MOPAC internal coordinates of N, CA, C and O (Angstrom, degrees):
PM7 1SCF
backbone

  N    0.0000 0     0.00 0     0.00 0    0    0    0
  C    1.4518 1     0.00 0     0.00 0    1    0    0
  C    1.5200 1   109.40 1     0.00 0    2    1    0
  O    1.2310 1   121.06 1   -56.82 1    3    2    1
  N    1.2974 1   115.57 1   123.18 1    3    2    1
  C    1.4649 1   121.20 1   179.20 1    5    3    2
  C    1.5181 1   109.89 1   -95.25 1    6    5    3
  O    1.2310 1   121.42 1   -45.12 1    7    6    5
  N    1.3234 1   114.88 1   134.88 1    7    6    5
  C    1.4700 1   120.27 1   176.54 1    9    7    6
  C    1.5217 1   107.05 1   -88.24 1   10    9    7
  O    1.2310 1   119.96 1   -47.22 1   11   10    9
  N    1.3263 1   117.69 1   132.78 1   11   10    9
  C    1.4716 1   120.16 1   179.90 1   13   11   10
  C    1.5281 1   111.37 1   -57.15 1   14   13   11
  O    1.2310 1   120.91 1   -36.22 1   15   14   13
  N    1.3299 1   115.87 1   143.78 1   15   14   13
  C    1.4676 1   122.03 1  -177.49 1   17   15   14
  C    1.5209 1   112.40 1   -54.86 1   18   17   15
  O    1.2310 1   118.42 1   134.63 1   19   18   17
  N    1.3473 1   120.62 1   -45.37 1   19   18   17
  C    1.4699 1   118.48 1   179.97 1   21   19   18
  C    1.5296 1   112.92 1   -59.53 1   22   21   19
  O    1.2310 1   119.94 1   146.14 1   23   22   21
  N    1.3242 1   117.73 1   -33.86 1   23   22   21
  C    1.4657 1   121.04 1   178.51 1   25   23   22
  C    1.5216 1   109.69 1   -69.08 1   26   25   23
  O    1.2310 1   120.30 1   137.29 1   27   26   25
  N    1.3411 1   117.04 1   -42.71 1   27   26   25
  C    1.4612 1   121.16 1   176.93 1   29   27   26
  C    1.5237 1   110.66 1   -60.28 1   30   29   27
  O    1.2310 1   120.44 1   135.09 1   31   30   29
  N    1.3186 1   116.76 1   -44.91 1   31   30   29
  C    1.4598 1   121.00 1  -179.02 1   33   31   30
  C    1.5246 1   110.72 1   -64.89 1   34   33   31
  O    1.2310 1   120.44 1   139.72 1   35   34   33
  N    1.3125 1   116.76 1   -40.28 1   35   34   33
  C    1.4618 1   120.84 1   179.28 1   37   35   34
  C    1.5248 1   110.65 1   -64.38 1   38   37   35
  O    1.2310 1   120.57 1   137.10 1   39   38   37
  N    1.3310 1   116.51 1   -42.90 1   39   38   37
  C    1.4598 1   121.47 1   178.58 1   41   39   38
  C    1.5323 1   110.21 1   -64.03 1   42   41   39
  O    1.2310 1   120.48 1   137.15 1   43   42   41
  N    1.3271 1   116.69 1   -42.85 1   43   42   41
  C    1.4678 1   120.78 1   178.67 1   45   43   42
  C    1.5242 1   110.63 1   -62.66 1   46   45   43
  O    1.2310 1   120.43 1   137.30 1   47   46   45
  N    1.3174 1   116.78 1   -42.70 1   47   46   45
  C    1.4658 1   120.34 1   178.91 1   49   47   46
  C    1.5234 1   110.79 1   -63.48 1   50   49   47
  O    1.2310 1   120.50 1   141.64 1   51   50   49
  N    1.3173 1   116.64 1   -38.36 1   51   50   49
  C    1.4607 1   121.14 1   178.07 1   53   51   50
  C    1.5267 1   110.80 1   -64.78 1   54   53   51
  O    1.2310 1   120.48 1   135.70 1   55   54   53
  N    1.3222 1   116.68 1   -44.30 1   55   54   53
  C    1.4622 1   120.91 1   177.88 1   57   55   54
  C    1.5296 1   111.21 1   -63.77 1   58   57   55
  O    1.2310 1   120.36 1   139.15 1   59   58   57
  N    1.3162 1   116.91 1   -40.85 1   59   58   57
  C    1.4685 1   121.30 1   177.80 1   61   59   58
  C    1.5210 1   110.22 1   -61.44 1   62   61   59
  O    1.2310 1   120.87 1   135.68 1   63   62   61
  N    1.3162 1   115.94 1   -44.32 1   63   62   61
  C    1.4637 1   120.93 1  -179.78 1   65   63   62
  C    1.5284 1   110.35 1   -62.42 1   66   65   63
  O    1.2310 1   120.41 1   133.47 1   67   66   65
  N    1.3230 1   116.82 1   -46.53 1   67   66   65
  C    1.4653 1   120.82 1   179.60 1   69   67   66
  C    1.5262 1   110.98 1   -61.31 1   70   69   67
  O    1.2310 1   120.52 1   138.20 1   71   70   69
  N    1.3130 1   116.60 1   -41.80 1   71   70   69
  C    1.4645 1   121.11 1   179.29 1   73   71   70
  C    1.5368 1   109.89 1   -61.94 1   74   73   71
  O    1.2310 1   120.74 1   131.96 1   75   74   73
  N    1.3217 1   116.18 1   -48.04 1   75   74   73
  C    1.4679 1   120.01 1  -178.77 1   77   75   74
  C    1.5224 1   111.20 1   -63.99 1   78   77   75
  O    1.2310 1   119.82 1   141.05 1   79   78   77
  N    1.3147 1   117.96 1   -38.95 1   79   78   77
  C    1.4649 1   121.49 1   178.36 1   81   79   78
  C    1.5264 1   110.61 1   -63.78 1   82   81   79
  O    1.2310 1   120.68 1   135.89 1   83   82   81
  N    1.3170 1   116.30 1   -44.11 1   83   82   81
  C    1.4558 1   121.23 1   179.68 1   85   83   82
  C    1.5253 1   110.38 1   -62.52 1   86   85   83
  O    1.2310 1   120.50 1   134.49 1   87   86   85
  N    1.3119 1   116.65 1   -45.51 1   87   86   85
  C    1.4565 1   120.75 1  -178.82 1   89   87   86
  C    1.5282 1   111.69 1   -68.62 1   90   89   87
  O    1.2310 1   120.01 1   142.59 1   91   90   89
  N    1.3110 1   117.59 1   -37.41 1   91   90   89
  C    1.4652 1   120.52 1   177.66 1   93   91   90
  C    1.5202 1   110.35 1   -63.20 1   94   93   91
  O    1.2310 1   120.35 1   138.23 1   95   94   93
  N    1.3218 1   116.94 1   -41.77 1   95   94   93
  C    1.4679 1   120.83 1   178.10 1   97   95   94
  C    1.5211 1   110.38 1   -64.77 1   98   97   95
  O    1.2310 1   120.56 1   139.61 1   99   98   97
  N    1.3354 1   116.53 1   -40.39 1   99   98   97
  C    1.4613 1   120.06 1   179.37 1  101   99   98
  C    1.5263 1   110.88 1   -66.12 1  102  101   99
  O    1.2310 1   120.28 1   138.81 1  103  102  101
  N    1.3191 1   117.06 1   -41.19 1  103  102  101
  C    1.4713 1   120.42 1   177.37 1  105  103  102
  C    1.5258 1   111.06 1   -60.68 1  106  105  103
  O    1.2310 1   120.87 1   139.12 1  107  106  105
  N    1.3061 1   115.95 1   -40.88 1  107  106  105
  C    1.4713 1   120.59 1   178.68 1  109  107  106
  C    1.5287 1   110.51 1   -62.88 1  110  109  107
  O    1.2310 1   120.56 1   137.11 1  111  110  109
  N    1.3154 1   116.54 1   -42.89 1  111  110  109
  C    1.4658 1   121.14 1   178.81 1  113  111  110
  C    1.5262 1   110.64 1   -63.94 1  114  113  111
  O    1.2310 1   120.89 1   134.26 1  115  114  113
  N    1.3245 1   115.90 1   -45.74 1  115  114  113
  C    1.4656 1   118.82 1   179.50 1  117  115  114
  C    1.5198 1   111.77 1   -64.68 1  118  117  115
  O    1.2310 1   120.08 1   145.04 1  119  118  117
  N    1.3151 1   117.46 1   -34.96 1  119  118  117
  C    1.4618 1   121.04 1   175.99 1  121  119  118
  C    1.5274 1   109.96 1   -59.14 1  122  121  119
  O    1.2310 1   120.58 1   135.51 1  123  122  121
  N    1.3127 1   116.50 1   -44.49 1  123  122  121
  C    1.4676 1   120.82 1   178.79 1  125  123  122
  C    1.5264 1   110.64 1   -63.64 1  126  125  123
  O    1.2310 1   120.15 1   139.19 1  127  126  125
  N    1.3226 1   117.33 1   -40.81 1  127  126  125
  C    1.4599 1   120.43 1   179.97 1  129  127  126
  C    1.5268 1   111.83 1   -66.76 1  130  129  127
  O    1.2310 1   120.38 1   141.15 1  131  130  129
  N    1.3234 1   116.88 1   -38.85 1  131  130  129
  C    1.4669 1   120.18 1   177.49 1  133  131  130
  C    1.5269 1   109.90 1   -67.24 1  134  133  131
  O    1.2310 1   120.31 1   140.08 1  135  134  133
  N    1.3137 1   117.01 1   -39.92 1  135  134  133
  C    1.4693 1   120.64 1   177.23 1  137  135  134
  C    1.5209 1   110.83 1   -61.48 1  138  137  135
  O    1.2310 1   120.37 1   142.05 1  139  138  137
  N    1.3160 1   116.90 1   -37.95 1  139  138  137
  C    1.4641 1   121.52 1   177.05 1  141  139  138
  C    1.5271 1   110.74 1   -63.55 1  142  141  139
  O    1.2310 1   120.64 1   138.42 1  143  142  141
  N    1.3167 1   116.38 1   -41.58 1  143  142  141
  C    1.4625 1   120.24 1   176.41 1  145  143  142
  C    1.5300 1   110.93 1   -61.75 1  146  145  143
  O    1.2310 1   120.74 1   138.75 1  147  146  145
  N    1.3187 1   116.20 1   -41.25 1  147  146  145
  C    1.4683 1   120.33 1   177.87 1  149  147  146
  C    1.5214 1   110.73 1   -61.15 1  150  149  147
  O    1.2310 1   120.56 1   140.84 1  151  150  149
  N    1.3116 1   116.54 1   -39.16 1  151  150  149
  C    1.4623 1   120.53 1   179.33 1  153  151  150
  C    1.5308 1   111.04 1   -66.93 1  154  153  151
  O    1.2310 1   120.21 1   148.18 1  155  154  153
  N    1.3055 1   117.21 1   -31.82 1  155  154  153
  C    1.4609 1   121.02 1  -179.85 1  157  155  154
  C    1.5296 1   112.56 1   -72.84 1  158  157  155
  O    1.2310 1   119.85 1   167.29 1  159  158  157
  N    1.3155 1   117.89 1   -12.71 1  159  158  157
  C    1.4609 1   120.96 1  -179.27 1  161  159  158
  C    1.5217 1   112.39 1   -62.55 1  162  161  159
  O    1.2310 1   120.11 1   155.38 1  163  162  161
  N    1.3158 1   117.39 1   -24.62 1  163  162  161
  C    1.4684 1   120.80 1  -179.08 1  165  163  162
  C    1.5226 1   111.69 1   -60.58 1  166  165  163
  O    1.2310 1   120.20 1   149.53 1  167  166  165
  N    1.3029 1   117.21 1   -30.47 1  167  166  165
  C    1.4619 1   120.19 1  -177.00 1  169  167  166
  C    1.5212 1   113.97 1   -95.24 1  170  169  167
  O    1.2310 1   120.05 1  -165.78 1  171  170  169
  N    1.3285 1   117.52 1    14.22 1  171  170  169
  C    1.4573 1   121.34 1  -176.24 1  173  171  170
  C    1.5296 1   109.49 1  -106.69 1  174  173  171
  O    1.2310 1   120.62 1   -37.96 1  175  174  173
  N    1.3368 1   116.43 1   142.04 1  175  174  173
  C    1.4595 1   121.61 1   177.60 1  177  175  174
  C    1.5288 1   110.25 1   -58.94 1  178  177  175
  O    1.2310 1   120.47 1   -27.33 1  179  178  177
  N    1.3188 1   116.70 1   152.67 1  179  178  177
  C    1.4666 1   122.96 1  -172.69 1  181  179  178
  C    1.5250 1   113.79 1   -53.54 1  182  181  179
  O    1.2310 1   119.72 1   132.08 1  183  182  181
  N    1.3263 1   118.14 1   -47.92 1  183  182  181
  C    1.4627 1   119.75 1  -178.04 1  185  183  182
  C    1.5298 1   111.74 1   -66.89 1  186  185  183
  O    1.2310 1   120.58 1   141.69 1  187  186  185
  N    1.3203 1   116.50 1   -38.31 1  187  186  185
  C    1.4664 1   120.32 1   177.21 1  189  187  186
  C    1.5280 1   110.80 1   -72.55 1  190  189  187
  O    1.2310 1   121.11 1   148.93 1  191  190  189
  N    1.3072 1   115.49 1   -31.07 1  191  190  189
  C    1.4664 1   119.99 1  -179.73 1  193  191  190
  C    1.5319 1   110.11 1   -61.40 1  194  193  191
  O    1.2310 1   120.58 1   137.58 1  195  194  193
  N    1.3289 1   116.49 1   -42.42 1  195  194  193
  C    1.4652 1   120.42 1   178.99 1  197  195  194
  C    1.5237 1   110.55 1   -62.00 1  198  197  195
  O    1.2310 1   120.57 1   134.71 1  199  198  197
  N    1.3112 1   116.52 1   -45.29 1  199  198  197
  C    1.4615 1   121.41 1   179.45 1  201  199  198
  C    1.5300 1   110.97 1   -62.21 1  202  201  199
  O    1.2310 1   120.50 1   132.93 1  203  202  201
  N    1.3199 1   116.65 1   -47.07 1  203  202  201
  C    1.4737 1   120.88 1  -179.31 1  205  203  202
  C    1.5299 1   111.08 1   -65.64 1  206  205  203
  O    1.2310 1   120.35 1   144.02 1  207  206  205
  N    1.3451 1   116.93 1   -35.98 1  207  206  205
  C    1.4701 1   119.98 1   178.00 1  209  207  206
  C    1.5275 1   110.35 1   -62.82 1  210  209  207
  O    1.2310 1   120.63 1   139.64 1  211  210  209
  N    1.3314 1   116.40 1   -40.36 1  211  210  209
  C    1.4670 1   120.08 1   178.25 1  213  211  210
  C    1.5256 1   110.47 1   -63.96 1  214  213  211
  O    1.2310 1   120.49 1   139.42 1  215  214  213
  N    1.3117 1   116.67 1   -40.58 1  215  214  213
  C    1.4645 1   120.15 1   178.41 1  217  215  214
  C    1.5283 1   110.53 1   -64.86 1  218  217  215
  O    1.2310 1   120.71 1   139.21 1  219  218  217
  N    1.3163 1   116.24 1   -40.79 1  219  218  217
  C    1.4663 1   119.82 1   179.15 1  221  219  218
  C    1.5252 1   110.52 1   -67.22 1  222  221  219
  O    1.2310 1   120.08 1   142.06 1  223  222  221
  N    1.3254 1   117.45 1   -37.94 1  223  222  221
  C    1.4723 1   119.94 1   175.72 1  225  223  222
  C    1.5276 1   110.12 1   -60.27 1  226  225  223
  O    1.2310 1   120.70 1   140.67 1  227  226  225
  N    1.3195 1   116.27 1   -39.33 1  227  226  225
  C    1.4598 1   120.26 1   176.45 1  229  227  226
  C    1.5171 1   112.27 1   -62.40 1  230  229  227
  O    1.2310 1   120.94 1   139.92 1  231  230  229
  N    1.3277 1   115.80 1   -40.08 1  231  230  229
  C    1.4713 1   120.35 1   176.89 1  233  231  230
  C    1.5262 1   110.61 1   -63.95 1  234  233  231
  O    1.2310 1   120.75 1   136.71 1  235  234  233
  N    1.3228 1   116.18 1   -43.29 1  235  234  233
  C    1.4738 1   120.07 1   179.41 1  237  235  234
  C    1.5315 1   110.21 1   -62.49 1  238  237  235
  O    1.2310 1   120.28 1   140.36 1  239  238  237
  N    1.3276 1   117.08 1   -39.64 1  239  238  237
  C    1.4647 1   120.05 1   178.43 1  241  239  238
  C    1.5293 1   110.36 1   -62.60 1  242  241  239
  O    1.2310 1   120.81 1   136.60 1  243  242  241
  N    1.3370 1   116.05 1   -43.40 1  243  242  241
  C    1.4694 1   119.69 1   177.30 1  245  243  242
  C    1.5257 1   110.95 1   -63.97 1  246  245  243
  O    1.2310 1   121.00 1   141.28 1  247  246  245
  N    1.3207 1   115.70 1   -38.72 1  247  246  245
  C    1.4592 1   120.30 1   179.04 1  249  247  246
  C    1.5295 1   110.22 1   -62.97 1  250  249  247
  O    1.2310 1   120.28 1   136.34 1  251  250  249
  N    1.3269 1   117.07 1   -43.66 1  251  250  249
  C    1.4698 1   120.62 1   179.37 1  253  251  250
  C    1.5342 1   111.27 1   -65.57 1  254  253  251
  O    1.2310 1   120.64 1   141.82 1  255  254  253
  N    1.3346 1   116.38 1   -38.18 1  255  254  253
  C    1.4660 1   119.71 1   177.41 1  257  255  254
  C    1.5255 1   110.46 1   -64.02 1  258  257  255
  O    1.2310 1   120.39 1   139.05 1  259  258  257
  N    1.3285 1   116.86 1   -40.95 1  259  258  257
  C    1.4676 1   120.89 1   178.49 1  261  259  258
  C    1.5287 1   110.64 1   -65.46 1  262  261  259
  O    1.2310 1   120.36 1   139.65 1  263  262  261
  N    1.3245 1   116.91 1   -40.35 1  263  262  261
  C    1.4713 1   120.61 1   178.51 1  265  263  262
  C    1.5303 1   110.31 1   -64.77 1  266  265  263
  O    1.2310 1   120.40 1   139.62 1  267  266  265
  N    1.3250 1   116.84 1   -40.38 1  267  266  265
  C    1.4628 1   120.25 1   178.52 1  269  267  266
  C    1.5259 1   110.33 1   -63.65 1  270  269  267
  O    1.2310 1   120.76 1   140.64 1  271  270  269
  N    1.3229 1   116.15 1   -39.36 1  271  270  269
  C    1.4604 1   120.03 1   178.74 1  273  271  270
  C    1.5257 1   109.88 1   -65.92 1  274  273  271
  O    1.2310 1   120.31 1   144.90 1  275  274  273
  N    1.3250 1   117.01 1   -35.10 1  275  274  273
  C    1.4733 1   120.93 1   176.37 1  277  275  274
  C    1.5273 1   109.88 1   -61.92 1  278  277  275
  O    1.2310 1   120.35 1   139.48 1  279  278  277
  N    1.3164 1   116.94 1   -40.52 1  279  278  277
  C    1.4666 1   120.33 1   177.64 1  281  279  278
  C    1.5275 1   110.70 1   -63.24 1  282  281  279
  O    1.2310 1   120.53 1   139.66 1  283  282  281
  N    1.3268 1   116.58 1   -40.34 1  283  282  281
  C    1.4625 1   119.92 1   176.71 1  285  283  282
  C    1.5198 1   110.75 1   -61.97 1  286  285  283
  O    1.2310 1   120.70 1   138.69 1  287  286  285
  N    1.3256 1   116.27 1   -41.31 1  287  286  285
  C    1.4642 1   120.08 1   179.31 1  289  287  286
  C    1.5209 1   111.11 1   -60.36 1  290  289  287
  O    1.2310 1   121.28 1   142.47 1  291  290  289
  N    1.3314 1   115.15 1   -37.53 1  291  290  289
  C    1.4578 1   119.47 1  -179.42 1  293  291  290
  C    1.5159 1   113.32 1   -64.10 1  294  293  291
  O    1.2310 1   120.58 1   156.83 1  295  294  293
  N    1.3291 1   116.50 1   -23.17 1  295  294  293
  C    1.4652 1   121.20 1  -176.98 1  297  295  294
  C    1.5286 1   112.79 1  -100.69 1  298  297  295
  O    1.2310 1   120.32 1   167.31 1  299  298  297
  N    1.3211 1   117.00 1   -12.69 1  299  298  297
  C    1.4665 1   120.96 1  -173.88 1  301  299  298
  C    1.5237 1   111.89 1   -96.63 1  302  301  299
  O    1.2310 1   121.71 1   -17.89 1  303  302  301
  N    1.3209 1   114.32 1   162.11 1  303  302  301
  C    1.4621 1   120.06 1   174.70 1  305  303  302
  C    1.5198 1   108.77 1  -151.13 1  306  305  303
  O    1.2310 1   121.24 1   -12.68 1  307  306  305
  N    1.3037 1   115.23 1   167.32 1  307  306  305
  C    1.4555 1   121.43 1   176.33 1  309  307  306
  C    1.5148 1   113.53 1    60.53 1  310  309  307
  O    1.2310 1   121.18 1    43.10 1  311  310  309
  N    1.3207 1   115.34 1  -136.90 1  311  310  309
  C    1.4600 1   121.52 1  -176.84 1  313  311  310
  C    1.5310 1   111.37 1   -64.93 1  314  313  311
  O    1.2310 1   119.91 1   143.70 1  315  314  313
  N    1.3178 1   117.77 1   -36.30 1  315  314  313
  C    1.4710 1   121.00 1   178.23 1  317  315  314
  C    1.5222 1   109.96 1   -61.39 1  318  317  315
  O    1.2310 1   120.33 1   141.24 1  319  318  317
  N    1.3302 1   116.98 1   -38.76 1  319  318  317
  C    1.4705 1   120.82 1   179.07 1  321  319  318
  C    1.5219 1   109.61 1   -61.28 1  322  321  319
  O    1.2310 1   120.49 1   136.27 1  323  322  321
  N    1.3126 1   116.67 1   -43.73 1  323  322  321
  C    1.4727 1   120.82 1  -179.18 1  325  323  322
  C    1.5257 1   111.13 1   -62.71 1  326  325  323
  O    1.2310 1   120.30 1   138.10 1  327  326  325
  N    1.3188 1   117.03 1   -41.90 1  327  326  325
  C    1.4624 1   120.80 1   179.91 1  329  327  326
  C    1.5338 1   110.53 1   -65.11 1  330  329  327
  O    1.2310 1   120.55 1   137.50 1  331  330  329
  N    1.3074 1   116.56 1   -42.50 1  331  330  329
  C    1.4618 1   120.49 1   178.99 1  333  331  330
  C    1.5204 1   110.19 1   -67.27 1  334  333  331
  O    1.2310 1   120.32 1   142.37 1  335  334  333
  N    1.3290 1   117.00 1   -37.63 1  335  334  333
  C    1.4658 1   120.83 1   179.47 1  337  335  334
  C    1.5289 1   110.92 1   -61.41 1  338  337  335
  O    1.2310 1   120.43 1   139.51 1  339  338  337
  N    1.3188 1   116.78 1   -40.49 1  339  338  337
  C    1.4654 1   120.61 1   179.07 1  341  339  338
  C    1.5304 1   109.88 1   -60.77 1  342  341  339
  O    1.2310 1   120.42 1   135.05 1  343  342  341
  N    1.3212 1   116.80 1   -44.95 1  343  342  341
  C    1.4640 1   120.85 1   177.89 1  345  343  342
  C    1.5241 1   110.14 1   -65.20 1  346  345  343
  O    1.2310 1   120.27 1   138.88 1  347  346  345
  N    1.3210 1   117.09 1   -41.12 1  347  346  345
  C    1.4694 1   121.11 1   179.18 1  349  347  346
  C    1.5255 1   110.05 1   -61.64 1  350  349  347
  O    1.2310 1   120.18 1   137.43 1  351  350  349
  N    1.3167 1   117.26 1   -42.57 1  351  350  349
  C    1.4693 1   120.61 1   178.85 1  353  351  350
  C    1.5326 1   110.77 1   -60.65 1  354  353  351
  O    1.2310 1   120.67 1   140.35 1  355  354  353
  N    1.3214 1   116.32 1   -39.65 1  355  354  353
  C    1.4702 1   120.51 1   178.73 1  357  355  354
  C    1.5361 1   109.66 1   -64.70 1  358  357  355
  O    1.2310 1   120.44 1   134.27 1  359  358  357
  N    1.3191 1   116.77 1   -45.73 1  359  358  357
  C    1.4703 1   120.70 1   177.84 1  361  359  358
  C    1.5272 1   110.48 1   -60.66 1  362  361  359
  O    1.2310 1   120.85 1   139.98 1  363  362  361
  N    1.3186 1   115.97 1   -40.02 1  363  362  361
  C    1.4632 1   121.17 1   178.92 1  365  363  362
  C    1.5149 1   110.91 1   -60.14 1  366  365  363
  O    1.2310 1   121.04 1   132.16 1  367  366  365
  N    1.3259 1   115.62 1   -47.84 1  367  366  365
  C    1.4619 1   120.25 1  -179.48 1  369  367  366
  C    1.5217 1   111.19 1   -61.50 1  370  369  367
  O    1.2310 1   120.51 1   138.94 1  371  370  369
  N    1.3291 1   116.64 1   -41.06 1  371  370  369
  C    1.4644 1   120.76 1   179.42 1  373  371  370
  C    1.5234 1   111.07 1   -65.41 1  374  373  371
  O    1.2310 1   120.29 1   137.76 1  375  374  373
  N    1.3194 1   117.04 1   -42.24 1  375  374  373
  C    1.4611 1   120.77 1   178.83 1  377  375  374
  C    1.5186 1   110.72 1   -66.04 1  378  377  375
  O    1.2310 1   120.52 1   136.09 1  379  378  377
  N    1.3176 1   116.62 1   -43.91 1  379  378  377
  C    1.4653 1   121.46 1   179.51 1  381  379  378
  C    1.5270 1   110.56 1   -60.30 1  382  381  379
  O    1.2310 1   120.19 1   133.15 1  383  382  381
  N    1.3340 1   117.24 1   -46.85 1  383  382  381
  C    1.4578 1   121.25 1  -179.68 1  385  383  382
  C    1.5289 1   110.72 1   -66.62 1  386  385  383
  O    1.2310 1   120.41 1   137.10 1  387  386  385
  N    1.3240 1   116.83 1   -42.90 1  387  386  385
  C    1.4606 1   120.67 1   179.13 1  389  387  386
  C    1.5120 1   111.85 1   -61.32 1  390  389  387
  O    1.2310 1   120.27 1   136.76 1  391  390  389
  N    1.3194 1   117.09 1   -43.24 1  391  390  389
  C    1.4578 1   121.29 1   178.74 1  393  391  390
  C    1.5195 1   110.61 1   -63.19 1  394  393  391
  O    1.2310 1   120.82 1   135.99 1  395  394  393
  N    1.3098 1   116.05 1   -44.01 1  395  394  393
  C    1.4637 1   120.46 1   178.57 1  397  395  394
  C    1.5300 1   110.96 1   -60.80 1  398  397  395
  O    1.2310 1   120.49 1   137.06 1  399  398  397
  N    1.3233 1   116.67 1   -42.94 1  399  398  397
  C    1.4660 1   120.93 1   179.52 1  401  399  398
  C    1.5239 1   111.64 1   -62.48 1  402  401  399
  O    1.2310 1   120.64 1   133.37 1  403  402  401
  N    1.3209 1   116.38 1   -46.63 1  403  402  401
  C    1.4683 1   120.26 1  -178.68 1  405  403  402
  C    1.5372 1   110.34 1   -67.51 1  406  405  403
  O    1.2310 1   120.15 1   138.99 1  407  406  405
  N    1.3252 1   117.31 1   -41.01 1  407  406  405
  C    1.4602 1   119.94 1   178.58 1  409  407  406
  C    1.5152 1   110.97 1   -59.68 1  410  409  407
  O    1.2310 1   119.81 1   140.89 1  411  410  409
  N    1.3149 1   117.96 1   -39.11 1  411  410  409
  C    1.4568 1   120.63 1  -178.36 1  413  411  410
  C    1.5323 1   110.78 1   -65.82 1  414  413  411
  O    1.2310 1   119.81 1   152.98 1  415  414  413
  N    1.2995 1   117.97 1   -27.02 1  415  414  413
  C    1.4741 1   121.88 1   178.97 1  417  415  414
  C    1.5192 1   112.43 1   -75.59 1  418  417  415
  O    1.2310 1   120.49 1   160.88 1  419  418  417
  N    1.3175 1   116.67 1   -19.12 1  419  418  417
  C    1.4629 1   120.50 1   179.63 1  421  419  418
  C    1.5180 1   112.12 1   -89.59 1  422  421  419
  O    1.2310 1   119.80 1   174.59 1  423  422  421
  N    1.3110 1   117.99 1    -5.41 1  423  422  421
  C    1.4651 1   120.98 1  -176.78 1  425  423  422
  C    1.4911 1   111.16 1   -86.71 1  426  425  423
  O    1.2310 1   120.10 1   180.00 1  427  426  425

């Protein structure tokens, strides 16, 4: 049984939308968590503060790269969308792991 092309395209667009919504919400949450880490810098000794600031800058860079990839996803479709999604997933994993690593250092 073949599914008509317009139905396939509609389903794909729905999945793309759901993916982008989920990732946008996650980016917003991670932004808040990184901001919280920045606020915690006030209570850190000067030498550690420099180190933690560098780590947070790295997180912000990853966050910006993930946001840029989200913008690419918004403009892509079909096979290009899938290729960009794979890269976005990799960036997501790196940001998630980096945030977890930095958070553990503040505990």
